[in-house]
Each structure stands twice: as structure tokens, then as C-alpha cells.
N, C-alpha and C positions, 0 to 999 in steps of 0.2 A: 282281715285284709288291711284295715286301717292301721293296725299296729305294725304290720310288715312294711307298709309305705313309710311310716315314721322312722323305722330303724334303717331303711335303705339310705345310704349316704348319697348326697348330691355330688356331681363331678368336682365341685370346689372343695368338698370335704374328704376326698380320697387322699390318703397318706401312703405313698409307696416307699417311705423310708428315705427318699432322696432329699437333696438340699432344697429348701424353699426358694422359689424364684421371687424377685422383687417386682414382678409385673411384666417383664419383657419376655417375649416368646423365645428369643435366642439365648437367654441367660442359661449358662451351664452346658450349652451345646458344644463349646470349644474352649480350649485353655487360653487364658489371657496371660501373656508373658509378663513377668514381674520385673519390668525395666522402666527406667525413667524416660520420659519424652521431653525433649528440650525444644522449645519454640523460640525462634529468633526473628525479630522484626528487621527487615533489610529494606534499603531504598534501591530500587532497580535503576540502572543507568539508562539514559535516553538512547534509544536505538539509532544506529547510524547506517547499518546495512543488514539485509537478511536475504537468504536464498530460499526460494520456494520451488517445490517439485509438484507438478500436477499429478493427480492420481490416474491410474489407467482408465477409470470411468470418465474423468475429465477430458482425457485425450480422445476417447471415443465420441464424446459429445462435441468435439471440434474446437478444443481449446487453442490449438495452434493455428486455427483459421481466423481467430479474433483479430480485428484490425486495431482496436483501441483497448488494450489491456488495462491502461491506466484508468479508464472509465469503469471497467469491471471491478477493479480493486478499490476504487475511491470510497465507496460506501462501506464495504466489508472490512477493509484493513485500516483505513485512516480514521474513519468517523465512528466506528462501532466497537473498536477494540482498545482496551487500555494497556494491555501487555501482549507480548509475543514470546512464546517459549519454544525451545527445540522440540520437535515432534508434534507440535500443535497442528490441528487441522482447521484451515481457514475456509469457511463455506462462502462461496460467492454465487451470485445469480445474475444472469444476463439473458433477457428476452425469454424468460421461462425455462431456461436450461441451467442446471446446477453444475458448478465447477469447484471441486474440492482441491485445495493446495496444501501440501504438508510442509511445515517449516523445517528445513534441513539444517540451517545454522543461522546464528545471529551475531552481530558485532555491536558492542563489546560482548565477549563470550565468557566473561568471568562466572556469571551465575547461570548461563544457559537460558537467560530470559532478559528481555529489555522492555522499557516503557515506550508506549506509542503516543504519549500525551505531549503536546506542544513540541513536536520534533518532526523532521522531514527524513524519512527512512528511504534509502536507495534500495531498490528491490532487484535482485538477480533471479533468473530462472535456470533451472537445471532439468535435464531429461530424467524420466523415471528409470529405475534400475533395470538393466537388461535392454533398454531401447537403443542405447548407443551401440551395444554389441550387435544387435540385429541389423542396425543400419550399416555397420561396417561389413557384415557378411553379405547384405544385399548389394552394396556397392562393389564388393569384390567379384560378385557373379556377373555383373553387367560389363559389357565392353567399355573401354575407356572412351571411345568415340561417342557412344550413346550417353555415357555419364556426363561428358563435357557438353553435349548438345541439349541435355534435358533442362527444362525450366521448372522451377518450383512454383506450385500453385498456391502455396501458403505464404502469408506475409510474415510468418515467424517460424523459422526452422527448428525442429525439436533438437534440444541439446545445445543450442547456441544462446547462452544466457546473455542478457543485456539489461541495462538499467532503464527504469521507466523514464528518467529525465532525458535519455539519449534517443529513445524511440527505436523501433525495430530496424535491424541492419538491412541495407539494400543489397541486392545481388549485383554482380558486375554488369549483367545484361541490362538491369533496370537503370544503373548509373549511366551506361552509355546511351540509352534511349532518351534520357532526360535532357531537355534543352539547356544550354548554358544561360545562366541568369547574371544580370549585372550585380556587382558587389554591393552589399548593403552599406549605405553611407554611415560613417561613424557618428556617434552622438557625443557631444561635449557635456558629460555628466559631472556633477560635483563628486568630490571624493567620498568614499564610504566612511561612516563614523568609526572612530577607533573601537577596537574589540572590547575595551573596558568601559565604553560609554553605554549606559543603560537608559538614561532619560532622553526623551524626545527621539527615540529610534523606532522605526517601523520596518519590519522585514516584509518586503513586497515580493509576491510571486505572480508572474504573468503567464497565462495560458491562451494559446490561440493558434490556429492553422497547423496543428500537430507539433508545435514547439512550445518550450517553456523557458522562463527566465526567473532568476531569483537574486535579490540584492537587498542590502540594508541601506536605508535613507534616513537622514535627519529631517524630521517633519517641519522644522523651522527654517532650514537652509535650502530645502529642495522644493522646486516649483512644480506645478502641474505640467508645464512645458517639458521639464526634465523627465517626469514620469511617462509621458506619452512618447518621448524620444527613446527611453529605455524599452518600452513595449515594442516600438517599431524595430529596434535592433534585435531584440530577443526573438521576435516572431518573423523576422525577415519580411517586414511589411513595406520597406522602402518609402516610408512616410514619417520622417522624424517630426513633422509639424502636426501630425494627428488629424489630417483633414479627411481621411478615408475610413476612419474607424473610431469607435468609442470604447471605453472601458466600463465594465459593469461588475458588480459584486452579487453574490448569492446570499439569501437568508440573513438579513433582508436584501432585496434587490435595490441597488443604488446605481445610478447611471452618471458617468462623467464624460462630457462631450467637449469641454473647452480646454484646450492646451494653452492656458494663460499663465500670467506671472504670479498668480496667487500661490502661496506655499501650501504644503499638504495639510497642515493644521487648519488653515483658513478654509480649505476645501472640505473639511470634515473628516479627514483621515488622521486618526490618532496613533499613538505609539502602540506597539504590539506586533500583530501580524495581519496582513491583508492579502487576499487572493483576488486578482482581477482576471476576468475573461474578456477576450477581444471579440467585438462584434463589428463586422463590416457594415459600412453605411451604403 
């Protein structure tokens, strides 16, 4: 019995006449093409525009009922992604619900991919395939009178793409119901720095009351009074002197309350990019 046990080969000693494997289980299971693989390092252009299409599941979760799509996309698109490629699936979360968006196209489109680093991408939305046809069929079945009198319960109609910087389009009924407001007073702002100027230039983005503004400033020639006036005009605050609001930054939080004659550099705003949120006092 001992002799038979010594003669019986172990699994590692079995030789079936085939090729020896180098240790990987998949070796020899498929043919490897004898072709050269060329790898090229490219520099992706900065993205300017992209079109996102919500998945059917995102539509069922109420994507078109979201009031602030910019807030939903801020974390997932702007801060967590380095690139965007066509057919990418962007995962977003809002209040415990998941909304998946598929990248339909990007601009520039040379490589089918763009960089998201240090750039401001304008986002358009498109309806999922088949939804536009279904909407046309449903609207054709309804009487014209009923269609003209119906009100949309959603703040964002499927298929009506718009840019995040513009906000969702208002219906004619909503426009007629809104009271007329006094025109926003113009602000006497210094000229923007030339496009070729790189030193002492800060690109400022203002967000507040559902509006945004973006502009380049010379941090040595622009005062805090100019910055507050720009925020007032961009967000329709009707307060170019900045008495009813303040500007704050995130991460870290900094608060600017004085619309004085100190320039941006003296106030602690350096060259590069800054985003300010408007907080009412």
C-alpha cells in the first residue's frame, strides 16, 4: 500500500502532454493574436460642453422633478471626475435616490473625451431614446384645447435641454403670473483683464438666488466694492452697495461682508479661481 501511494502522482505531477502553463489559470484557454499594440499618450482638451441623457431608471426616480439639478451634479460631475467620455455613465445621488446620466456627446469632440480639471463645462440635457416619440403620440391623442390648458407639474420638461448656467425654462403661464420687477441697476465695473494676461487674474463665479455670474478680475485693480456690485447684478439683488447680503466661500469657509475700497489681493483673494455664495443678511 505504501509503494502504491508513492507511485501515484500528485495533481501537480500529472502530465497530459499539453503545453505547460506559467502559473495563470487562463493560460492556453484562448488564442492570443500576434499583433503589435501601440499605446499613445495624449492630452485631453478641456471640456466646454456636454450633453447628458438620464436613464429610464433615473426618470422613474423623478429626475425631471428636481428643482436644482446644478446641486445634484456639483459633487458627482465637477468635483469627483477628472475626465468625461462619450457613453460614460455619471452616477449622482440626491436625498438617497440614485440618478444615472449617460454622456451623449462632448465638446471638443476630437477624442470623444474631455478633461474636467480647472474648467467650467456647460451641460445640456436630452430626453432618453423613445421618450420624445411617446410624448408626440400622447400629445396628438389629446384635444388641442386640453393640451393648451394643461399645466406642467414638473419644473423641467423632458426633452427640453438647457444649460446649467441658464436655469430651467419657465412656462408662459409662469411668466405671466410673475410680478414685474424693477430693472437691476447697472454697476460700473472695471474692464476685464486682457485674454493674454495671466498674472494677478482671478476668475470669479457668483451663485445665489438661483442665478450665477462669472467674470475675470484683476486682483490689484478691482476693489471689494466692485465685487459686491458684480454679485448684485449677477443675482438680481438690487443692492450694488452690498448692504443686504454677504459673500462666502466653501472649503474653507470665508466670509466677506464689507464692500470697501480694499482691492481683492488685500482682502485675501488671490489669483486663480474663486466661487462665492450669496448669503442674505
